[in-house]
FIFI-257587 format. One record per residue: residue in one letter; x, z, y of N, C-alpha, C in turn. Coordinates in steps of 0.001 Angstrom, whole numbers, plus 500000, padded with zeros to 6 digits. Example, Ala and Ser with C-alpha at 12.3 -4.5 7.8 and 13.67 -1.06 7.14 Angstrom:
BEGIN
a513190507800494310512300507800495500513200507800496700/s512850507080497750513670507140498940512900507870500030/
This chain:
BEGIN
m085775509104573482085951508120574494085447506948574163/a084760506217575138083792505120574777084838504023574701/g084992502935573625085627501747573717084949501071572388/d086020500360571667085470499451570673084849500166569335/t085100501488569203084645502142568005083459503033568514/e083111502869569591081852503884570202081240503109571337/p079832503120571396079097502538572571079243503179573908/v079330502250574974079231503121576073078148503659576732/l076967503273576159075556503666576270075036503783574984/h074366504934574723073505504955573282072186505811573680/t071167505233573594069972505968573977068871505743572926/s067900506669572787066785506217571702065772507026572130/g064468506331571845063316506707572449061956506076571686/i060826506021572308059616505400571710059256504452572507/v058809503247571957058233502423572834056622502110572213/e055923501819573049054401501532572880054229499889572400/v054030499818571215053930498159571081052453497929571273/d052201496660571709050962496265571683051162494569571593/h049936494274570835049969492762570377051156492356569841/d051640493374568740052804492976567705054026492515568518/q054240493119569523055528492934570248055884494126571198/f057385494157571520057869494942572669058875494010573311/v059420494446574364060289493339575233061470494314575703/v062421493629576114063488494359576873063612493257578187/s063145493852579243063107492994580538062993493913581654/n062989493100582847062697493817584097061204493455584750/d060911493814585924059640493627586702059360491966587020/d060803491653587125060579490120587663060818488993586460/t060875489315585319060922488477584032059923487886584027/d059939486469583538058844485685582830058995485668581476/t058229486687580692058586486783579253057936485511578408/l057010484704579188056652483608578549057589482440578492/d058707482524579086059691481358579262060605481550578037/v060213481245576636061040481489575608061880480272575097/q062975480470575060063987479478574905064358479379573553/a064390480435572592064586480526571313063995481519570521/k063706481251569128062946482465568507063447482509566996/g063413483722566431063507483984564921062481484493564449/t062657485379563520061633486039562791061441487285563245/l062572487828564061062633489404564578062529489437566204/i063352488399566883063306488308568398063124486983568852/e062691486937570112062685485510570768063573486032572185/v064160484995572704064869485243573919064636484117575033/g064806484418576155064691483613577233065452484231578625/p065280483465579818066052483985580877065880485590581254/g066957486152580968066805487811581520066037488541580598/f065454487992579225064765488943578318064782488706576882/l064528489766576190064322489902574702063085490220574223/a062472489853573443061040490220573133061200490317571369/t060736491462570701061024491893569399059520491615568931/y059418491040567780058282490868566839058211492218566038/t057045493012566082056730493943565154055927493925563913/g055919494729563172054842494611562122053520495020562581/v053363496319563078052263496925563605051794496243564794/s050556496288564931049882495384566215049810496417567422/y049706497571567199049795498760568350050125500000567817/g050602500722568626051197501776568518052740502208568709/p053041503512568337054519503578568790055609503170567772/a056793502889568178057789502535567424059188503106567615/r059954503439566778061369504173567333062413503096567644/v062982503178568799063942502203569204065244502793569583/m066457502421569268067778502769569604068407501732570458/v068967502076571627069603501061572378070982501381572609/q071963500261572256073325500517572592074206499439573319/v074937499853574166075791499017574920077183499279574579/w078012498038574025079380498074573719080141497420574568/q081459497879574476082387497095575288083009495800574577/a082588495875573279083008494654572411082360494592571455/e082197493656570510081330493442569389081456494664568464/p080348495309568085080592496395567153080435495912565714/a080851496899564914081044496505563348079789496126562878/d079633495275561886078362494951561028077895496209560424/e076646496673560304076110497523559619074703497265559069/y074695496448558007073314495621557735072802496545556699/d073439497458556010072583497929554599071579498761554953/n071310499443556077070053500273556216068914499432556909/w069333498096557002068377497314558013067635496267556843/e066350496051557293065889494961556515065943493498557112/v066135493479558498066183491985559237067050492251560276/v068037491390560408069337491376561521069222490091562276/e069000489924563474069205488627564129069965488837565407/e070697487830565796071535487863566872071179486700567785/s071490486824569200071361485799570101072116486269571354/v071883485604572581072579485735573931071561485731574936/i071932486513575914070788486473577087071592486986578303/t071404486555579329071814487000580705070703487644581537/a071158488732582112070087489289582994070690489602584435/s070094489082585407070756489132586665070394490562587377/a069571491296586669069236492595587237069081493681586024/a069384494865586071069002495579584971067923495601584321/i067926495619582834066747495498581891066551496802581314/n065254496989580622064936498193579793063958497743578902/v063756498658577930062903498359576795061324498853577482/r060544498046577200059105498244577745058010497559577023/s056713497888577052055714497170576313055596495832576846/l054768495254576155054353493607576507053835493521577901/e053171494495578227052490494455579587053392494994580789/g054641495347580360055530495618581258055832497227581690/r054943498264580674055235499426581058056714500094580339/p057570500556581173058996501249580733058573502190579764/s059732502342578559059410503395577612060261504495578301/e059761505879578063060633506797578375061746507167577507/g062809507897577940063853507849577087064854506886576734/l064525505798577112065592504776576864066254504258578057/g067534504372578077068286504112579425068235502517579595/q068614501945580830068800500945581352069932500000580617/i069867498629580840071218497920580274071261497473581689/p072777497369581885073024496749583184072868495393583327/a073000494836584688073003493451584544074136492901583847/g074185491515583484075536490913582773074666489939581670/s075952489283581119075800488263579997076118489164578818/y075142489081577818075358489756576594075108488926575292/c075759489199574254075332488996572856074371490325572577/v073537489970571902072381491026571412072351490896569949/r072140492076569259072138492186567847071144492980567544/a069772492604567041068668493217566836068494493582565211/h068244494789565040067971495388563577066611495811563547/a065909495689562311064565496444562273064442496737560696/r063586497693560515062916498081559225061839498911559413/g060826498464558219059510499066558397058502498151558861/r058890496938558970057834496161559578056754495642558470/d057038495647557204055813495408556188055100496765555912/t055393497846556528054544499069556191053128499161556440/a052797498786557916051531498789558312051277497592559060/t051403496305558363051219494863559029050031494983559713/s050073494524560906048825494052561881047801495589561985/q048295496506561812047556497874561960047767498489563448/e047203499272563651047129499999564858047739501495564049/v048739502133564710049312503364564183049379504376565423/t049565505704564835049474506943565848050816507361565690/e051596507254564710052859507714564424053834506539564049/p055104506657564505055962505361564091056420505272562812/v056138504158562289056652503792560919057694502587560906/e058027502268562238059135501228562272060209501453562936/d061437501071562736062722501453563569063437500144563993/y064005500232565176064759499035565653066018499551566286/l067179498900566192068211499112567035068799497977567603/l069008497913568818069450496767569800070702497023570164/q071807496484569848072978496516570402073559495162571239/f074074495630572366074300494561573477076081494832573674/w076725493797574018078059493648574196078376492449575236/p079237492403575784079444491389577149079778489921576265/t079677488896576768079771487655576142080350486803577294/p081477485930576937081792485142578079080680483938578423/l080826483673579665079762482684580306079615481444579583/d080840481008578860081107479676578101079886479651577077/d079621480973576748078625481013575512077202480746575604/l077083480824577057075712480510577718075636479349578114/a076670478383577995076531476996578616075532476141577882/e075077476321576610074354475646575694072992476636575743/p071779475933575421070426476706575211070553477602573988/p070119478884574219070555479806573117069803479481572090/v070306480226570836069653480021569560069643481459568993/v068623481756568049068585483011567407069103482808565976/a070237483566565690070816483487564182070214484630563300/t069696484315562383069281485437561200070418485657560271/l070827486849560511072034487479559537071607488152558208/k070454488703558490069708489231557261068457489307557257/k067624489105556123066153489140556290065739489518554611/t065231490787554420064669490926553350063020491465553212/d062626491740554479061008491848554815060300490634554876/r059247490592554859058270489575554944057624489146556276/a057687490171557140057029490005558531057643488965559362/w056616488254559754057015486987560633057650485873559848/s057655485820558693058311484905557660057444483518557992/d058373482431557957057726481219558290057150480651556840/e057808481178555585057303480931554456056056481479553929/p055014480930553199053814481523552828054039482500551645/s053194483418551465053644484475550220053033483815549098/n052336482806549061052084481956547596051660480783547971/d051528479911546898051609478514547119050175478113547649/t049242478940547376047744478316547916047478478731549082/e048176479663549942047744480244551111048105478964552270/l047051478922553073047341478194554354048140479143555249/w049135478252555639049914479126556738050475478121557754/p050114478436559217050427477965560229051787477810560320/d052444476667560818053732476293561153054285476797562377/r054964478013562528055320478651563907056694478012564481/s057019477186563978058322476565564357058149475529565337/m057080474824565412056749473653566300055643473855567369/i055551472993568313054278473399569247053756471902569273/y052944471945570107051901470608570285051759470227571565/a052102468930571856052210468437573289051679467010573110/r051320466458574302050758464996574494051915464300575112/d052151463051574530053179462099574972052565461278576171/e053299460395576571053050459646577919051908458595577773/n051495458614576317050308457786576004049147458586575675/g049518459791575903048322460798575546048162461001573950/v049092460635573150049003460871571694049637462221571553/t048700462935570515049085464396570255050339464196569355/r051384465159569647052660464973568728053100466719568572/k053492466874567301054014468118566903055297467984566971/v055757468885567860057371468784568382058140470115568496/d059688470102568246060309471049568482060096471617570101/p059906472956570159059966473533571411061164473137572320/e062310472851571887063642472488572477063642471010572600/s062803470084572150062855468821572311062470468291573831/d062600467094574164062265466880575727060678467052575952/l059999466552575035058631466533575006058159468106574889/g058804468988574316058548470310573900058791471059575358/r060075470786575758060519471216577291059582470835578236/a059037469565578211058184469201579397056815469936579347/a056329470230578070055004471024577928055196472238578498/s056340472965577969056624474317578322056727474659580142/a057284473385580664057399473349582073056119473306582631/l055122472575582018053844472475582600053130473756582688/t053361474573581554052572475944581731052872476715582823/r054314476752583337054788477283584323054426476966585825/a053688475684585850053199475289587102051885475810587383/y051410476873586433049754477418586598048846476500587067/g048891475052586819047810474327587515047904473868588982/g049351474035589330049620473171590710049926474382591871/r049782475465591641050058476348592552050276477927592135/p051020478752592983051129480068592375050003480859591897/l049943481843591024049122482947590866049035483770591948/e047800484188592393047590485054593467046769486051593098/g046359487049593707045602488268593782045739488880592548/k044660489012591865044371489594590542045221489026589275/l045387487850589536046140487009588562047425487137588274/t048076487691589459049645487679589645050370488329588395/d049956489445587944050318490123586980049778489938585348/q048851488873585458047984488943584154048752487793583226/t049435488408582040050157487581581168049442486257580834/y048164486473580417047399485532579694047047484252580789/a047020484842581865046687483956583146048130482933583298/k049002483727583176050414482717583208050281481657582072/a049851481980580876049969481310579889048913480109579878/l047842480332580520046552479412580454046274478695581516/a046688479185582687046225478674584018046499477231584053/f047151476523583630047606474931583645046470474397582929/l045855474876582027044733474001581319043516473894582083/d043330474751582852042085474556583723042284475869584868/r042982475498585901043051476370587045041810476959587469/p040900476144588020039736476709588574038940477759587648/l038814477573586144038455478510585427038825479936585210/v040301479753585629040970481124585525040715481800586950/d040502481113587888040533481658589216039130482276589320/w038194481381588439036632482073588581036869483353587868/l037205483400586745037513484838586020037822485816586957/a038877485547587667039561486786588635038490487174589801/q037276486333589942036512486847590971035187487557590308/q035291487332589080033920488106588570033722489626588208/d032550490066588299032366491618587896032332491748586479/d032710492966585989032479493246584710031501492941583675/e030405492751584181029073492199583419029080490931583311/t029767490329584215029895488642583979031071488357583073/l032095489145583235033125489004582295032674489261580814/d032043490376580518031237490599579155030667489508578528/e029708488786579499028878487844579173029612486603578493/f030857486389579752031993485402579150032598485410577729/k032874486823577456033421487188576269032641486809575068/t031320487506575381030304487115574273030092485688573801/f029953484884575117029845483683574690030938482950574012/c032202483185574229033406482815573631033506483415572027/i032992484704572178032978484915570607031907484165569724/r030723484147570270029607483540569564030087482089569336/t030739481292570206030945480086570053032137479725569029/c033133480550568976034119480510568226033740481099566757/f032880481833566542032336482159565380031707481125564463/a030736480323565568029954479461565061030934477984564640/v031840477713565427032661476437565122033522476925563965/s034156478019563777034791478428562561034087478619561158/g032739478724561046031860479016560173031790480683559860/l032523481261560631032174482790560231030879483235560549/d030079482499561418028429483100561511027885482973560186/n028311482233559303027621482267557808027929483614557084/y028739484501557554029180485481556540028518486910557372/p027444487408556734027035488597557399028089489761557792/w028817489870556697029754491144556980030821490841557839/v030955489621558331031854489398559384031090489437560835/n029714488882560658028808488969562026028533490280562460/e028678491375561594028357492605561677029198493408562766/w030605492921562769031693493329563619031278492914565017/a030958491339564850030767490850566440029640491443566858/d028440491583566128027287492088566848027274493475567326/r028062494265566559028508495668567207029070495636568314/a030107494675568358031001494879569643030319494357570743/i029579493107570474028749492733571719027589493706572310/a026944494228571218025864495185571632026462496384572223/q027583496917572088028083498327572448028919497864573522/r029334496752573845030371496332574659031765497038574381/r031830497379573268033120498038572853033413497757571432/l034606497815570859034952497774569464035939498798569313/d035620499879568416036743500859568182037577500721566908/e037088499676566180037817499401564881038841498264565115/d039915498306564446040864497366564784040462496048564148/y040130495014565143039948493816564645040833493055563946/f042118493260563895043223492877563171042830493174561684/d042447494473561323041945494559559866040946493371559561/l039884493239560243039040492131559958039445490738559983/a040494490400560803041105489265560646041739489073559405/e042430490032558904043310490255557626042336489948556586/r041114490617556550040014490389555470039576489099555481/v039436488403556505038883487102556709040096486139555964/k041154486633556563042295485635555970042386485528554559/w042095486654553847042463486821552409041217486558551527/d040133486418552214039041486073551572038673484849550827/p038719484719549661038736483362548853037549482593549168/a036577483293549451034812482814549708034910482046551039/i035799482266552140035629481917553183036745480595553493/p036265479407553630036927478362553816038029478398555105/k039009478161555003040064478070556233040519476722556593/r041092476507557812041463475346558323042592475694559369/i043512474653559331044510474787560162044270474078561427/v044415474321562688043858473670563852045151473321564603/p045657472153564908046671471972566135046581472744567280/g047790473248567936047652474189569011047468473272570384/v046827474107571305046430473576572603047924473244573038/p048000472339574260049513471904574823050447473126575015/a051647473115574298052639474286574439052344475198573639/r051449475415572705051175476222571745051395475937570214/r051627476855569364051609476443568113050130476416567355/e050136475785566182049036475543565287048400477039564893/s047139477042564478046666478164564274045814478347562991/l045542479346562259044486479202561191043258479797561990/q042394478761561827040992478798562961040233480105562672/q039811480595561688039170481553561302039963482747561746/y041204483031561576041887484118561975041755484303563580/e041901483055564282041852483135565712040554483711566032/a039461482977565588038257483291565868037815484748565853/v038383485341564809038135486873564862038664487485565783/k040131487282566225040733487642567330040137487805568709/t039124486755568968038340486844570157037477488434570442/l037463489067569173037040490186569529037913491379570366/a039001490706570530040110491598571232039477492136572825/g038530491147573197038156491483574608037314492709574568/f036777493156573622036052494390573330036824495574572647/y038075495281572549038534496625571620039122497510572461/e038454498568572081038350499939573283039654500682573154/p040442500982572073041490501776572216042489501341572956/v042664500122573257043825499715574022043409499549575678/p043776500213576575043155500357577770043772499473578910/y043158498298578528043574497131579564042191496939580476/d042353496304581505041363495937582690040484494891581872/a039583494773582662038223493770582333038768492321582102/l039579492123583379040082490652583570041049490406582541/h041964491370582118042947491128580861041923490805579536/r041136491483579447040407491429578192039732489899578116/a039085489742579136038523488261579211039444487209579026/l040528487424579662041592486220579420041978486085577980/e042053487360577561042687487357576239041700486615575324/t040353487097575359039558486520574499039446485068574601/y039546484545575852039674483073576383040836482553575482/m041811483098575488043251482534574798043226482447573327/w042519483415572727042058483181571307041091482274570919/a040056482119571843038943481043571727039694479663571845/l040645479260572825041309478218572973042058477916571456/d042713478855571206043308478650569871042671478548568611/t041335478892568643040387478601567611040069477221567636/f039993476623568949039398475173568922040422474239568787/g041672474632569261042779473946568950042948472593570004/m043909471708569840044290470533570518042977469615570677/d042224469565569227041160468504569207039857468752569893/g039797470179570327038547470714570585038585471323572059/y039706471921572442039674472792573539039001472145574921/e039208470938575226038695470442576334037354470304576285/e036823469902575127035166470013575124034736471461575227/f035588472547574670035133473936574967035221474484576394/i036138473840576958036344474454578429035048473632579217/a034930472468578902033628471838579669032342472520578985/t032236473231578069031113473744577779030935475046578612/l032226475726578769032356476917579608031692476681581002/r032338475690581451032165475371582884030651474958583047/e029822474396582152028618474057582206027781475328582206/r028010476220580960027274477577580725027486478441581993/f028515478554582605028850479605583724028910478818585179/e028686477600585219028335476833586427029797477035587250/i030982476935586668032141476893587464032479475531587899/s032770475638589279033090474642590018034562474262590012/d035071473053590568036418472800590872037134473386592127/e036124474146593023036595474487594188037500475998594007/
C-alpha cells in the first residue's frame, strides 16, 4: 500500500539529453525563467531543469511521487540537491526542446519539495553518447504553500562529482563565475550582480519582454529567440524570415567573426573544423570535443568576458568554438533553431563589452532594417 514508506508513483525511463540538460515541465512552461540554481538542478515557476554531464544522448531517469518526505538515501549517489516548485498543471520529464520522454509518468499539478539525485556525470563530460552512462532519481512530495512564500533556493545535500562545479579543477585554470549575471544600472554602468538582486531580477524581466512584443510565427517555440529577442528584436524577426541558404551565410559570418575576435583563427588545427563545417554545411564531429581541446590547450591564450545583459560571464575561446553548433548535424533541429543557437554563442563570445558592435556589424553585413 502506498504511503510514507512507498511512493504513490514510481516510473523509470530514458530521456534524451540535449545541450547538457533535460527538464521537468509542461508545454506552457517558460524554462528560461530561472529563480534558483545549484550544480545539479535549477528551478522556476512550474519547472525543474537538470544539468547533465553528457551534452547529447540518452540518460536513465526514475521519477517518484510520495505522500510525505521519503527517507534519505544518498550512499549510491554522487550529488543530491533539493528545492521547491509549484506546477499549475501536470508536468513530465522531457528534453530541453520539449519532447516528452517515453515511459515516464506525469507528475500531477501541485506544490512540491523535490529532491534530485545523480551519478555518472563525470563519465563522459561534454560528449555525445549512444548508450546511457548517467542515472537520475527525482523525488517529489507535497509541501505547504507557506514554504513557497519566499523565492526558492537550491540546497546541495551531497556533492562528490566535479560536474558543474563552481570551483576550478586547478589553480591556473581560468574559470567563469556561474553564480552571477551581468546587467547595466540606471547610469549605464556594467555590474556583476546576484540574479536574485533587484538589478538581476530587472535584467531577467527585460529578457521576458522579448523586445517589446510577444514572439510570433516561427519564433513562438524557439528557445533561443526567447532568450535573445530583447537585445535586438528586429534582427531576430529578420532571421525568422530567411531561407536556409541565408541562414547558412549568417552562421558562417558569425563563426568567422568569433574565431577572429577570440584569436582561434591563428591555429590551423582549430580552423580545420570551421572550414570543414562551413564548406560541407554540416559538422558530424562533436564540437564540444573541440571546445574542450581548446580549453585545455596551454598554447591558446584564454580570456574571460563579461556576459551580455542577464547572462553569465564566459570563456571567450570556448564560446567561439560553440558557434559551430549551427552546423552540427547529429542533432535534428530546424535551420532557424541552428542560426539562433550560433547567434547566442556568438553574443557570449563578444560579451557585454562587444556585443552591441557585433550586432551593428551583423545589421550592416545583412542589411537588416528596424522595420
